[in-house]
N, C-alpha and C positions, 0 to 999 in steps of 0.2 A: 653379419656376414653369413650367418646360419640361413638368412632366406635367400641368399644368393644361390648356396650350395642346394638348396632346397627346390628352388625354381629350375635350376642346371638339372638335376635329378629328374624333376617332372617332364622337361622338355627331352632328356635323353630317353626317357620312357616312351614318350611318343614316337622318338626316331626308331626305337626297338621294335614298336608296332608296325612301322613299315617295313623293316627288315623281316619281321616275322610273317608279313603279308607274302613276301618274295619267297621265303623260305617254304612257305606251305603251298602257294599257287604257282611256284616258278614253273615255266614252260620245259625247261631242260633240268637235267640232273645239275649241271654246274650252276645253274642258278640258285637252286635250292642249297646246295653246299656253300655258296658264297653268302646267301643270306644267314645260314646257320651260323657261319663264321662272324658274319657282322653282330649278329645278336650277342654272340660270346664275348667279343671284343668290346661292346658297349656295356656288357653286364660287370666286366673288370672295372670300367671307370666308374659305373654306379656303385660297385662295392667300395671303391675307394672315396666316393662323395659320401656315401654312409658313414664311413669311418671318420670323415672329417666332421660331420654333423654331431656324431656322437662324442668325439673326442678321443677316439680309441684307434688312432690312423695305424700305430704299430701290429695291432692284431688283424686289422683289415686287409693289411698289405700282405702278410703272410697268406690268407685266405685269398686274396686276389690272384697272387702270384701261382698257388695251386690251381686255381680254376682257369687261369690264361694257359698253363702248361697242358691241362686235360682237354682244353679246347682245341690247342694246337694239335695235339695228339689224335684227338677224334677226327678232325677234319682230315688231317692226314693220312689216316688209316681208312677213312671212307672213300676218299678221292683214289687211292691206289686200289681200293676193292672194285670200284666202279670201271677204273682204268682197265684192271686184269679180266675180271669176271663178266662185267656187264658190256663191254664194247664202247666205253666212252668216246673213244677215238677210233677209227678205221685205220687198222694197221695194214700195210701194204703185204699181200702174198709171197 
């Protein structure tokens, strides 16, 4: 069963690289924010898989929840900043 978790984690890491590419080379700010959010969401799942591999799921659930909350707040703050200050959307006069 550990091998299944390990291969799933490796596959998830590959998918994180694709999301990281979108976060770095995204043509718009929205693409970059979505890429960063996707990397953060996949990291939470990867933390849970690591907890299953090591047999300490209860410890890694707490870490994953804290990271998920931090990821959500960071993306929310960044999107609000770009909406207000950088003109993410055109506001009618």
